[in-house]
DRENDO-1510 file (C-alpha; in Angstrom, 1 decimal, always signed):
<recs>
REC; n; res; u; v; w
REC; 1; MET; +10.9; -30.7; +97.5 .
REC; 2; SER; +13.0; -29.7; +94.4 .
REC; 3; GLN; +14.4; -26.2; +94.5 .
REC; 4; PRO; +13.2; -23.7; +92.0 .
REC; 5; THR; +15.5; -23.3; +89.0 .
REC; 6; SER; +17.1; -19.9; +88.5 .
REC; 7; THR; +15.1; -17.8; +86.1 .
REC; 8; LYS; +18.4; -16.9; +84.4 .
REC; 9; THR; +19.0; -20.4; +83.3 .
REC; 10; GLN; +15.4; -21.6; +83.0 .
REC; 11; PRO; +15.1; -22.8; +79.4 .
REC; 12; ALA; +11.3; -22.3; +79.5 .
REC; 13; LEU; +11.9; -18.6; +79.0 .
REC; 14; ALA; +12.8; -19.2; +75.4 .
REC; 15; ASP; +10.3; -17.5; +73.1 .
REC; 16; LEU; +8.9; -18.1; +69.6 .
REC; 17; PRO; +9.6; -15.7; +66.8 .
REC; 18; ARG; +7.0; -13.2; +65.6 .
REC; 19; VAL; +6.6; -14.1; +61.9 .
REC; 20; LEU; +2.8; -14.0; +61.2 .
REC; 21; GLY; +1.4; -11.0; +59.4 .
REC; 22; ALA; -2.1; -9.6; +59.6 .
REC; 23; SER; -3.2; -11.6; +56.5 .
REC; 24; GLN; -2.0; -14.9; +58.0 .
REC; 25; ALA; -3.6; -14.1; +61.4 .
REC; 26; THR; -6.9; -13.4; +59.6 .
REC; 27; ALA; -6.6; -16.7; +57.8 .
REC; 28; ILE; -6.2; -18.4; +61.1 .
REC; 29; VAL; -9.5; -16.9; +62.3 .
REC; 30; VAL; -11.4; -17.6; +59.1 .
REC; 31; GLY; -9.9; -20.9; +58.3 .
REC; 32; THR; -10.3; -22.3; +61.8 .
REC; 33; ILE; -13.9; -21.2; +62.2 .
REC; 34; ILE; -15.2; -22.4; +58.8 .
REC; 35; GLY; -15.2; -26.2; +59.0 .
REC; 36; SER; -18.1; -28.5; +57.9 .
REC; 37; GLY; -20.6; -26.7; +60.2 .
REC; 38; ILE; -22.0; -24.3; +57.7 .
REC; 39; PHE; -22.7; -27.2; +55.3 .
REC; 40; LEU; -24.6; -29.2; +57.9 .
REC; 41; VAL; -26.2; -27.0; +60.7 .
REC; 42; PRO; -28.9; -25.4; +58.4 .
REC; 43; ARG; -30.8; -28.7; +58.8 .
REC; 44; GLU; -30.8; -28.7; +62.6 .
REC; 45; MET; -31.6; -25.0; +62.7 .
REC; 46; MET; -34.6; -25.4; +60.4 .
REC; 47; GLN; -35.9; -28.3; +62.5 .
REC; 48; ASP; -35.5; -26.1; +65.6 .
REC; 49; VAL; -37.2; -22.9; +64.5 .
REC; 50; GLY; -39.2; -23.9; +61.4 .
REC; 51; SER; -38.9; -20.8; +59.3 .
REC; 52; SER; -36.3; -19.2; +57.1 .
REC; 53; ALA; -36.6; -15.8; +58.8 .
REC; 54; LEU; -35.9; -17.2; +62.3 .
REC; 55; VAL; -32.9; -19.2; +60.9 .
REC; 56; TYR; -31.5; -15.9; +59.6 .
REC; 57; LEU; -32.2; -14.2; +62.9 .
REC; 58; ALA; -30.3; -17.0; +64.7 .
REC; 59; TRP; -27.3; -16.5; +62.3 .
REC; 60; ILE; -27.3; -12.8; +63.0 .
REC; 61; VAL; -27.6; -13.1; +66.8 .
REC; 62; GLY; -25.0; -15.8; +66.9 .
REC; 63; GLY; -22.6; -13.7; +64.7 .
REC; 64; LEU; -23.1; -10.6; +66.9 .
REC; 65; LEU; -22.4; -12.5; +70.1 .
REC; 66; SER; -19.3; -14.0; +68.6 .
REC; 67; LEU; -18.3; -10.6; +67.5 .
REC; 68; PHE; -18.7; -9.2; +71.0 .
REC; 69; GLY; -16.5; -12.0; +72.3 .
REC; 70; ALA; -13.9; -11.3; +69.6 .
REC; 71; MET; -13.9; -7.6; +70.4 .
REC; 72; THR; -13.3; -8.3; +74.1 .
REC; 73; TYR; -10.5; -10.8; +73.3 .
REC; 74; ALA; -9.0; -8.2; +70.9 .
REC; 75; GLU; -8.5; -5.8; +73.8 .
REC; 76; LEU; -6.9; -8.6; +75.9 .
REC; 77; GLY; -4.8; -9.9; +73.0 .
REC; 78; ALA; -3.4; -6.5; +72.0 .
REC; 79; MET; -2.7; -5.7; +75.7 .
REC; 80; LEU; -1.0; -9.1; +76.5 .
REC; 81; PRO; +0.2; -10.4; +73.1 .
REC; 82; TYR; +1.8; -13.6; +74.3 .
REC; 83; ALA; +1.6; -17.3; +73.4 .
REC; 84; GLY; -1.2; -19.1; +75.2 .
REC; 85; GLY; -4.1; -16.6; +74.8 .
REC; 86; GLU; -6.7; -17.3; +77.4 .
REC; 87; TYR; -4.2; -19.0; +79.7 .
REC; 88; VAL; -2.3; -15.7; +79.9 .
REC; 89; TYR; -5.4; -13.5; +80.5 .
REC; 90; LEU; -6.7; -15.9; +83.2 .
REC; 91; ARG; -3.4; -16.1; +84.9 .
REC; 92; GLY; -2.9; -12.4; +85.0 .
REC; 93; ALA; -6.4; -11.8; +86.4 .
REC; 94; TYR; -7.1; -14.7; +88.6 .
REC; 95; GLY; -3.8; -16.4; +89.4 .
REC; 96; ASP; -2.1; -19.8; +88.6 .
REC; 97; THR; -4.8; -22.3; +89.5 .
REC; 98; PRO; -7.6; -21.2; +87.1 .
REC; 99; ALA; -5.0; -20.6; +84.3 .
REC; 100; PHE; -3.5; -24.1; +84.9 .
REC; 101; LEU; -7.0; -25.7; +84.9 .
REC; 102; TYR; -7.7; -24.0; +81.6 .
REC; 103; MET; -4.4; -25.3; +80.1 .
REC; 104; TRP; -5.0; -28.8; +81.5 .
REC; 105; THR; -8.5; -28.9; +80.0 .
REC; 106; TRP; -7.3; -27.9; +76.5 .
REC; 107; PHE; -4.2; -30.0; +76.7 .
REC; 108; ALA; -5.8; -33.2; +78.0 .
REC; 109; VAL; -9.3; -33.1; +76.5 .
REC; 110; ALA; -10.5; -30.2; +74.3 .
REC; 111; LYS; -7.8; -29.9; +71.6 .
REC; 112; PRO; -7.0; -33.6; +71.2 .
REC; 113; ALA; -10.7; -34.5; +71.1 .
REC; 114; SER; -11.3; -31.7; +68.5 .
REC; 115; ILE; -8.4; -33.0; +66.4 .
REC; 116; ALA; -9.8; -36.5; +66.5 .
REC; 117; ALA; -13.3; -35.4; +65.6 .
REC; 118; VAL; -12.1; -33.2; +62.8 .
REC; 119; THR; -9.9; -35.9; +61.2 .
REC; 120; ILE; -12.7; -38.5; +61.4 .
REC; 121; GLY; -15.1; -35.9; +59.9 .
REC; 122; LEU; -12.6; -35.5; +57.1 .
REC; 123; ALA; -12.5; -39.2; +56.5 .
REC; 124; ARG; -16.3; -39.5; +56.5 .
REC; 125; THR; -16.6; -36.6; +54.1 .
REC; 126; LEU; -14.1; -38.2; +51.7 .
REC; 127; GLU; -16.1; -41.5; +51.7 .
REC; 128; PHE; -18.4; -39.7; +49.2 .
REC; 129; PHE; -15.8; -40.2; +46.5 .
REC; 130; PRO; -15.3; -43.7; +45.0 .
REC; 131; ALA; -11.6; -43.7; +45.7 .
REC; 132; PHE; -12.3; -43.4; +49.4 .
REC; 133; HIS; -15.2; -45.8; +49.7 .
REC; 134; ARG; -13.2; -48.3; +51.7 .
REC; 135; LEU; -12.5; -45.8; +54.5 .
REC; 136; GLY; -15.6; -47.3; +56.3 .
REC; 137; ASP; -14.2; -50.9; +56.1 .
REC; 138; LEU; -12.2; -52.7; +58.8 .
REC; 139; ALA; -8.5; -52.4; +58.4 .
REC; 140; VAL; -6.1; -55.3; +58.4 .
REC; 141; GLY; -6.6; -57.3; +61.6 .
REC; 142; GLY; -4.8; -56.8; +64.9 .
REC; 143; PRO; -5.5; -56.4; +68.6 .
REC; 144; LEU; -7.8; -53.4; +67.8 .
REC; 145; PRO; -10.7; -53.6; +65.3 .
REC; 146; LEU; -9.7; -50.4; +63.5 .
REC; 147; LEU; -11.5; -48.9; +60.6 .
REC; 148; TRP; -9.5; -47.6; +57.6 .
REC; 149; SER; -11.1; -44.2; +58.5 .
REC; 150; GLN; -9.3; -44.3; +61.9 .
REC; 151; VAL; -6.0; -45.2; +60.2 .
REC; 152; PHE; -6.5; -42.4; +57.7 .
REC; 153; ALA; -7.3; -39.9; +60.5 .
REC; 154; ILE; -4.1; -40.9; +62.4 .
REC; 155; LEU; -2.0; -40.4; +59.2 .
REC; 156; VAL; -3.6; -37.0; +58.6 .
REC; 157; THR; -3.1; -35.9; +62.2 .
REC; 158; TRP; +0.6; -36.6; +61.9 .
REC; 159; LEU; +0.9; -35.1; +58.5 .
REC; 160; MET; -0.5; -31.8; +59.8 .
REC; 161; THR; +1.5; -32.1; +63.0 .
REC; 162; GLY; +4.6; -32.5; +60.9 .
REC; 163; LEU; +3.8; -29.4; +58.9 .
REC; 164; ASN; +3.5; -27.4; +62.1 .
REC; 165; CYS; +6.8; -28.8; +63.3 .
REC; 166; LEU; +8.4; -27.1; +60.3 .
REC; 167; GLY; +7.5; -23.8; +61.9 .
REC; 168; ILE; +4.5; -21.5; +62.2 .
REC; 169; LYS; +5.5; -19.5; +59.1 .
REC; 170; LYS; +5.0; -22.5; +56.8 .
REC; 171; ALA; +1.8; -23.5; +58.7 .
REC; 172; GLY; +0.6; -19.9; +58.5 .
REC; 173; ASP; +1.3; -19.7; +54.7 .
REC; 174; PHE; -0.5; -22.9; +54.2 .
REC; 175; GLN; -3.5; -21.5; +56.2 .
REC; 176; LEU; -3.5; -18.3; +54.2 .
REC; 177; VAL; -3.4; -20.0; +50.7 .
REC; 178; PHE; -6.0; -22.7; +51.5 .
REC; 179; THR; -8.3; -20.3; +53.4 .
REC; 180; VAL; -8.5; -18.1; +50.4 .
REC; 181; LEU; -9.2; -21.2; +48.2 .
REC; 182; LYS; -11.9; -22.3; +50.8 .
REC; 183; GLY; -13.6; -18.9; +50.6 .
REC; 184; ILE; -13.5; -19.0; +46.8 .
REC; 185; LEU; -15.1; -22.5; +46.8 .
REC; 186; ILE; -17.9; -21.3; +49.2 .
REC; 187; LEU; -18.6; -18.3; +47.0 .
REC; 188; ILE; -18.8; -20.6; +43.9 .
REC; 189; VAL; -21.3; -22.8; +45.7 .
REC; 190; ALA; -23.4; -19.8; +46.5 .
REC; 191; GLY; -23.0; -18.4; +43.0 .
REC; 192; LEU; -24.1; -21.7; +41.3 .
REC; 193; CYS; -27.2; -21.8; +43.5 .
REC; 194; PHE; -28.3; -18.2; +42.8 .
REC; 195; ALA; -27.6; -18.6; +39.0 .
REC; 196; SER; -29.7; -21.7; +38.8 .
REC; 197; LEU; -33.2; -21.7; +37.3 .
REC; 198; SER; -34.1; -24.3; +39.8 .
REC; 199; GLY; -34.2; -21.8; +42.7 .
REC; 200; SER; -37.0; -19.6; +43.9 .
REC; 201; TRP; -37.3; -16.6; +46.2 .
REC; 202; ALA; -40.6; -18.1; +47.4 .
REC; 203; ASN; -38.6; -20.7; +49.3 .
REC; 204; PHE; -37.7; -18.0; +51.8 .
REC; 205; SER; -41.3; -17.8; +53.0 .
REC; 206; THR; -41.7; -21.6; +53.5 .
REC; 207; GLY; -41.8; -23.3; +56.9 .
REC; 208; VAL; -41.6; -26.6; +58.7 .
REC; 209; PRO; -45.0; -27.6; +60.3 .
REC; 210; HIS; -43.7; -29.7; +63.2 .
REC; 211; ALA; -40.6; -27.7; +64.2 .
REC; 212; VAL; -39.7; -27.4; +67.9 .
REC; 213; GLY; -40.5; -23.7; +67.7 .
REC; 214; GLY; -40.8; -21.1; +70.5 .
REC; 215; LEU; -38.0; -19.8; +72.7 .
REC; 216; GLY; -36.6; -23.3; +73.2 .
REC; 217; GLY; -36.3; -23.9; +69.5 .
REC; 218; PHE; -34.7; -20.6; +68.9 .
REC; 219; MET; -32.1; -21.2; +71.7 .
REC; 220; ALA; -31.3; -24.5; +70.2 .
REC; 221; ALA; -30.7; -22.9; +66.8 .
REC; 222; LEU; -28.7; -20.1; +68.3 .
REC; 223; ILE; -26.4; -22.7; +70.0 .
REC; 224; ALA; -26.0; -24.4; +66.6 .
REC; 225; THR; -24.8; -21.1; +65.1 .
REC; 226; LEU; -22.4; -20.5; +68.1 .
REC; 227; TRP; -20.9; -23.9; +67.4 .
REC; 228; ALA; -20.5; -23.0; +63.8 .
REC; 229; TYR; -18.8; -19.7; +64.7 .
REC; 230; ASP; -16.6; -21.5; +67.3 .
REC; 231; GLY; -12.8; -21.2; +66.9 .
REC; 232; TRP; -12.4; -17.4; +66.7 .
REC; 233; ASN; -10.4; -17.5; +70.0 .
REC; 234; ASP; -7.7; -19.7; +68.6 .
REC; 235; LEU; -5.7; -16.8; +67.2 .
REC; 236; THR; -5.0; -15.5; +70.7 .
REC; 237; MET; -3.2; -18.8; +71.4 .
REC; 238; VAL; -0.5; -18.0; +68.8 .
REC; 239; ALA; -0.5; -14.2; +69.6 .
REC; 240; GLY; +3.2; -14.5; +70.6 .
REC; 241; GLU; +4.1; -15.2; +67.0 .
REC; 242; VAL; +2.1; -12.3; +65.4 .
REC; 243; LYS; +4.0; -9.3; +64.1 .
REC; 244; ARG; +2.7; -5.9; +65.3 .
REC; 245; PRO; +0.1; -7.7; +67.5 .
REC; 246; GLU; -1.3; -4.4; +68.8 .
REC; 247; ARG; -2.6; -3.8; +65.2 .
REC; 248; SER; -2.8; -7.2; +63.7 .
REC; 249; LEU; -4.8; -9.0; +66.4 .
REC; 250; PRO; -7.8; -6.7; +66.5 .
REC; 251; ILE; -7.9; -6.5; +62.7 .
REC; 252; ALA; -7.7; -10.3; +62.4 .
REC; 253; LEU; -10.2; -11.1; +65.1 .
REC; 254; ILE; -12.9; -8.6; +64.2 .
REC; 255; GLY; -12.3; -8.5; +60.4 .
REC; 256; GLY; -12.1; -12.3; +60.3 .
REC; 257; LEU; -15.4; -12.7; +62.0 .
REC; 258; PHE; -17.0; -10.2; +59.5 .
REC; 259; ILE; -15.7; -12.4; +56.6 .
REC; 260; VAL; -17.0; -15.5; +58.2 .
REC; 261; GLY; -20.4; -13.9; +58.8 .
REC; 262; VAL; -20.7; -12.9; +55.1 .
REC; 263; LEU; -19.7; -16.4; +53.9 .
REC; 264; PHE; -22.1; -18.1; +56.4 .
REC; 265; MET; -25.0; -15.9; +55.4 .
REC; 266; ALA; -24.3; -16.3; +51.7 .
REC; 267; THR; -24.2; -20.1; +52.0 .
REC; 268; ASN; -27.3; -20.3; +54.0 .
REC; 269; ALA; -29.2; -18.0; +51.6 .
REC; 270; ALA; -28.0; -20.0; +48.6 .
REC; 271; ILE; -29.3; -23.3; +50.2 .
REC; 272; GLN; -32.7; -21.7; +51.0 .
REC; 273; TYR; -32.9; -20.3; +47.5 .
REC; 274; ILE; -32.8; -23.8; +46.1 .
REC; 275; LEU; -34.6; -25.8; +48.7 .
REC; 276; PRO; -37.8; -25.2; +50.6 .
REC; 277; ALA; -37.7; -25.3; +54.4 .
REC; 278; VAL; -39.1; -28.9; +54.5 .
REC; 279; ARG; -36.3; -30.2; +52.2 .
REC; 280; ILE; -33.7; -28.4; +54.3 .
REC; 281; ALA; -35.0; -29.9; +57.5 .
REC; 282; ALA; -35.0; -33.4; +55.9 .
REC; 283; SER; -31.5; -33.3; +54.3 .
REC; 284; GLU; -28.5; -34.6; +56.2 .
REC; 285; ARG; -26.3; -32.4; +54.2 .
REC; 286; PRO; -28.4; -29.5; +52.9 .
REC; 287; ALA; -25.6; -27.9; +50.8 .
REC; 288; VAL; -25.0; -31.3; +49.0 .
REC; 289; ALA; -28.7; -31.6; +48.4 .
REC; 290; ALA; -28.9; -28.1; +47.0 .
REC; 291; LEU; -26.0; -28.6; +44.6 .
REC; 292; THR; -27.4; -31.9; +43.5 .
REC; 293; VAL; -30.5; -30.1; +42.4 .
REC; 294; VAL; -28.4; -27.5; +40.6 .
REC; 295; ALA; -25.8; -29.7; +39.0 .
REC; 296; GLY; -26.5; -33.3; +39.7 .
REC; 297; PRO; -23.9; -35.7; +41.1 .
REC; 298; ALA; -21.1; -33.4; +39.9 .
REC; 299; GLY; -22.5; -30.6; +42.0 .
REC; 300; ALA; -22.7; -32.9; +45.1 .
REC; 301; GLY; -19.1; -33.9; +44.5 .
REC; 302; PHE; -18.0; -30.2; +44.3 .
REC; 303; VAL; -19.6; -29.5; +47.7 .
REC; 304; ALA; -18.0; -32.6; +49.2 .
REC; 305; ALA; -14.6; -31.5; +47.9 .
REC; 306; ALA; -15.2; -28.0; +49.4 .
REC; 307; MET; -16.2; -29.6; +52.7 .
REC; 308; ALA; -13.1; -31.7; +52.8 .
REC; 309; LEU; -10.8; -28.8; +52.0 .
REC; 310; SER; -12.6; -26.7; +54.7 .
REC; 311; ILE; -12.1; -29.4; +57.3 .
REC; 312; PHE; -8.5; -29.8; +56.3 .
REC; 313; VAL; -7.7; -26.1; +56.9 .
REC; 314; THR; -9.6; -26.1; +60.2 .
REC; 315; LEU; -7.4; -29.0; +61.3 .
REC; 316; ASN; -4.2; -27.0; +60.6 .
REC; 317; GLY; -5.5; -24.1; +62.7 .
REC; 318; THR; -6.5; -26.4; +65.6 .
REC; 319; ILE; -3.2; -28.2; +65.7 .
REC; 320; MET; -1.3; -24.9; +65.5 .
REC; 321; SER; -3.1; -23.2; +68.3 .
REC; 322; GLY; -3.5; -26.1; +70.7 .
REC; 323; ALA; +0.3; -26.7; +71.0 .
REC; 324; ARG; +0.9; -23.1; +72.3 .
REC; 325; ILE; -1.1; -23.5; +75.5 .
REC; 326; PRO; +1.1; -26.1; +77.3 .
REC; 327; PHE; +4.1; -24.4; +75.8 .
REC; 328; ALA; +3.1; -21.1; +77.5 .
REC; 329; ALA; +2.5; -22.8; +80.9 .
REC; 330; ALA; +5.8; -24.6; +80.7 .
REC; 331; ARG; +7.6; -21.3; +80.1 .
REC; 332; ASP; +6.1; -20.0; +83.4 .
REC; 333; ARG; +7.1; -23.2; +85.2 .
REC; 334; LEU; +3.5; -24.2; +85.6 .
REC; 335; PHE; +3.9; -27.4; +83.5 .
REC; 336; PHE; +6.6; -29.9; +82.6 .
REC; 337; ARG; +9.5; -28.0; +81.3 .
REC; 338; GLN; +10.0; -30.3; +78.3 .
REC; 339; PHE; +6.8; -28.7; +76.8 .
REC; 340; ALA; +8.7; -25.4; +76.5 .
REC; 341; HIS; +11.3; -26.9; +74.1 .
REC; 342; ILE; +11.7; -25.0; +70.9 .
REC; 343; SER; +13.3; -26.8; +67.9 .
REC; 344; ALA; +16.5; -25.0; +67.1 .
REC; 345; ARG; +16.1; -25.4; +63.3 .
REC; 346; PHE; +12.4; -24.6; +62.8 .
REC; 347; GLN; +11.6; -22.5; +65.9 .
REC; 348; ALA; +8.5; -24.5; +66.7 .
REC; 349; PRO; +7.3; -26.0; +70.0 .
REC; 350; SER; +8.0; -29.5; +68.8 .
REC; 351; THR; +7.5; -31.4; +72.0 .
REC; 352; SER; +4.1; -29.8; +72.7 .
REC; 353; LEU; +3.1; -30.6; +69.1 .
REC; 354; ALA; +4.3; -34.2; +69.3 .
REC; 355; VAL; +2.5; -34.9; +72.6 .
REC; 356; GLN; -0.7; -33.3; +71.3 .
REC; 357; GLY; -0.5; -35.6; +68.3 .
REC; 358; LEU; +0.1; -38.6; +70.5 .
REC; 359; ILE; -3.0; -37.9; +72.7 .
REC; 360; SER; -5.1; -37.4; +69.5 .
REC; 361; THR; -3.8; -40.7; +68.2 .
REC; 362; LEU; -4.7; -42.5; +71.4 .
REC; 363; LEU; -8.3; -41.1; +71.1 .
REC; 364; LEU; -8.4; -42.2; +67.5 .
REC; 365; LEU; -7.3; -45.7; +68.4 .
REC; 366; PHE; -9.5; -46.4; +71.4 .
REC; 367; LEU; -12.6; -44.2; +70.9 .
REC; 368; SER; -15.1; -44.3; +68.0 .
REC; 369; GLN; -17.8; -41.8; +68.6 .
REC; 370; PHE; -15.7; -38.6; +68.7 .
REC; 371; GLN; -18.6; -36.2; +68.5 .
REC; 372; GLN; -19.9; -37.6; +71.8 .
REC; 373; HIS; -16.5; -37.4; +73.5 .
REC; 374; PHE; -16.0; -33.9; +72.2 .
REC; 375; GLU; -19.2; -33.0; +74.0 .
REC; 376; LEU; -17.2; -33.5; +77.2 .
REC; 377; ALA; -15.3; -30.3; +76.3 .
REC; 378; VAL; -18.4; -28.2; +75.4 .
REC; 379; PHE; -19.1; -27.3; +79.0 .
REC; 380; ALA; -15.4; -26.5; +79.6 .
REC; 381; GLU; -15.2; -24.3; +76.5 .
REC; 382; TRP; -18.0; -22.0; +77.5 .
REC; 383; LEU; -17.0; -22.0; +81.1 .
REC; 384; PHE; -13.6; -20.6; +80.1 .
REC; 385; TYR; -15.0; -18.3; +77.4 .
REC; 386; MET; -17.1; -16.7; +80.2 .
REC; 387; LEU; -14.3; -16.5; +82.7 .
REC; 388; THR; -11.9; -15.1; +80.1 .
REC; 389; ALA; -14.3; -12.4; +79.1 .
REC; 390; THR; -14.7; -11.3; +82.7 .
REC; 391; THR; -10.9; -10.6; +82.9 .
REC; 392; VAL; -11.4; -7.4; +80.8 .
REC; 393; PHE; -13.2; -5.9; +83.8 .
REC; 394; VAL; -10.4; -7.0; +86.1 .
REC; 395; TYR; -7.6; -5.5; +84.0 .
REC; 396; ARG; -9.5; -2.2; +83.6 .
REC; 397; ARG; -9.9; -1.9; +87.3 .
REC; 398; ARG; -6.5; -3.3; +88.6 .
REC; 399; ARG; -4.2; -2.5; +85.8 .
REC; 400; PRO; -5.1; +0.9; +84.2 .
REC; 401; ASP; -1.4; +1.4; +83.6 .
REC; 402; LEU; -1.2; -1.3; +80.9 .
REC; 403; ALA; -1.0; -0.1; +77.3 .
REC; 404; ARG; -4.3; -0.8; +75.4 .
REC; 405; PRO; -3.7; -0.3; +71.7 .
REC; 406; TYR; -7.3; -1.4; +71.2 .
REC; 407; LYS; -10.2; -0.9; +73.6 .
REC; 408; VAL; -13.4; -2.9; +73.1 .
REC; 409; TRP; -16.2; -0.7; +71.7 .
REC; 410; GLY; -19.2; -0.4; +73.9 .
REC; 411; TYR; -17.4; -1.2; +77.2 .
REC; 412; PRO; -18.8; -2.3; +79.6 .
REC; 413; VAL; -22.1; -3.2; +78.0 .
REC; 414; LEU; -20.9; -5.4; +75.1 .
REC; 415; PRO; -18.4; -7.5; +77.2 .
REC; 416; ALA; -21.0; -7.9; +79.9 .
REC; 417; LEU; -23.6; -9.0; +77.3 .
REC; 418; PHE; -21.2; -11.6; +76.0 .
REC; 419; VAL; -20.5; -12.9; +79.6 .
REC; 420; VAL; -24.3; -13.2; +80.3 .
REC; 421; CYS; -24.9; -15.0; +77.0 .
REC; 422; ALA; -21.9; -17.3; +77.6 .
REC; 423; ALA; -23.3; -18.2; +81.0 .
REC; 424; ALA; -26.7; -19.0; +79.4 .
REC; 425; VAL; -25.0; -21.3; +76.8 .
REC; 426; LEU; -23.0; -22.8; +79.7 .
REC; 427; VAL; -26.2; -23.6; +81.6 .
REC; 428; SER; -27.9; -24.9; +78.5 .
REC; 429; SER; -25.0; -27.2; +77.6 .
REC; 430; TYR; -24.7; -28.5; +81.2 .
REC; 431; LEU; -28.4; -29.3; +81.5 .
REC; 432; GLY; -28.6; -30.7; +77.9 .
REC; 433; ASN; -25.8; -33.2; +78.5 .
REC; 434; LEU; -25.7; -33.6; +82.3 .
REC; 435; LYS; -23.7; -36.8; +82.3 .
REC; 436; GLY; -21.1; -35.5; +79.8 .
REC; 437; SER; -20.9; -32.1; +81.6 .
REC; 438; LEU; -20.3; -33.8; +85.0 .
REC; 439; LEU; -17.6; -35.9; +83.4 .
REC; 440; GLY; -16.1; -32.8; +81.8 .
REC; 441; THR; -16.1; -31.1; +85.3 .
REC; 442; ALA; -14.3; -34.1; +86.8 .
REC; 443; LEU; -11.7; -34.0; +84.0 .
REC; 444; ILE; -11.1; -30.3; +84.7 .
REC; 445; LEU; -10.7; -31.0; +88.5 .
REC; 446; LEU; -8.3; -33.9; +87.7 .
REC; 447; GLY; -5.8; -31.1; +86.8 .
REC; 448; LEU; -5.6; -30.2; +90.5 .
REC; 449; PRO; -3.4; -33.1; +91.5 .
REC; 450; VAL; -1.3; -32.6; +88.4 .
REC; 451; LEU; -0.8; -28.9; +89.4 .
REC; 452; TRP; +0.2; -30.1; +92.9 .
REC; 453; PHE; +2.8; -32.4; +91.4 .
REC; 454; VAL; +4.2; -29.7; +89.1 .
REC; 455; ARG; +4.6; -27.3; +92.0 .
REC; 456; ARG; +6.4; -30.0; +94.0 .
REC; 457; ARG; +8.7; -30.6; +91.2 .
REC; 458; TYR; +9.5; -27.0; +90.0 .
REC; 459; GLY; +8.6; -24.8; +93.0 .
REC; 460; ALA; +7.2; -21.3; +92.6 .
REC; 461; SER; +6.0; -20.3; +89.1 .
REC; 462; ILE; +7.6; -17.3; +87.3 .
REC; 463; PRO; +5.5; -14.1; +87.6 .
REC; 464; LEU; +3.7; -13.2; +84.3 .
REC; 465; ASP; +5.5; -9.8; +84.0 .
REC; 466; GLU; +8.9; -11.4; +84.5 .
REC; 467; SER; +8.3; -14.3; +82.1 .
REC; 468; HIS; +7.5; -11.8; +79.3 .
REC; 469; SER; +9.9; -9.0; +80.2 .
REC; 470; GLN; +12.6; -9.9; +77.7 .
</recs>
């Protein structure tokens, strides 16, 4: 067995600079959450519940649950403001193995699959415009029958990976500027709808006769809203690069979710003002259908452009956050030490970013139905959301000595409520996609032999307090 390397010379202890301000941190929360979901899920929600009032109730409940999770994470992040987010919280509370399995799941499955799905979603959104019509055609021949959309998605993946390799300050500035622009475009969409003579407040009282309905329908709609709100936890993964994290992390997590909630509710209301419930339930892209009524093809093009920009900004946040998890594990000697490499010039985890881009590229080359493959990670996501939220109770009991610049309001009720709801979503996801969930479980457990190999190679891991003591 290899002997452990001295912690004095272990390069994995190199750290990333704190250069992100509160505004950039908030943009990471807002920009990563708001993708294409808000433009698409109103259809599924209306089909599930059948009434505008219940759609709104689902948005409110989903937003509150996400807020409870963000408030819980805000206490953890302000207390342990290090790169890796959930990996750090799980390791401190439950030890190396759960933290490693979290890292492995995000490194090998969740983040690359998310990047692949987002980039293909961007390509399909751009197909609306004549200049991009050929994205659905087969590319020049070769051993793989690639579509131009796959080639485009690979190029975009490496473009955004390259931006992040230039340092998180540049990627954070990009996120801030384009998240503000994204928010403006969404407000313009809502404003155009409410200013239109084609709208009617009577649409809010319409319904869908053959909706799923009942508790099952409402739970399905609620899960759709939780998917739309998903991504608020990504900021904690880059917490080691946030200035004044004890202040900035709670502001960004909680304030960012409030901003997202306002934008989501405004967009949903605008769509319902223009379209009756039956039209919303029948439209593949309700926002596009609404703007087509308001402004014809030009309106549809405006929404498609807003969707494309929204997806693009989400991609930047996803790539940025995903690379910090294996970086953090490598610092602690719980993953291959090469992943802890920081480029001397740009102060970015370049190896971790490059490997993440490579895995995403492999998915884009060999898999076609990315939404289906991303479902493999749904079970894992909610499993780790639930486990991470429980750590706040562990730290309160075991480590009362730790400084807590922010304490979650409503403790222990609100964190407990989030844990219970996360468990319910977990069970629903598992039963709703049993085959995919079992495969996802197998992929998580596949990390155990990898952990065994890492321990054989590097020996004992570095204690959490020691790895962040400098």
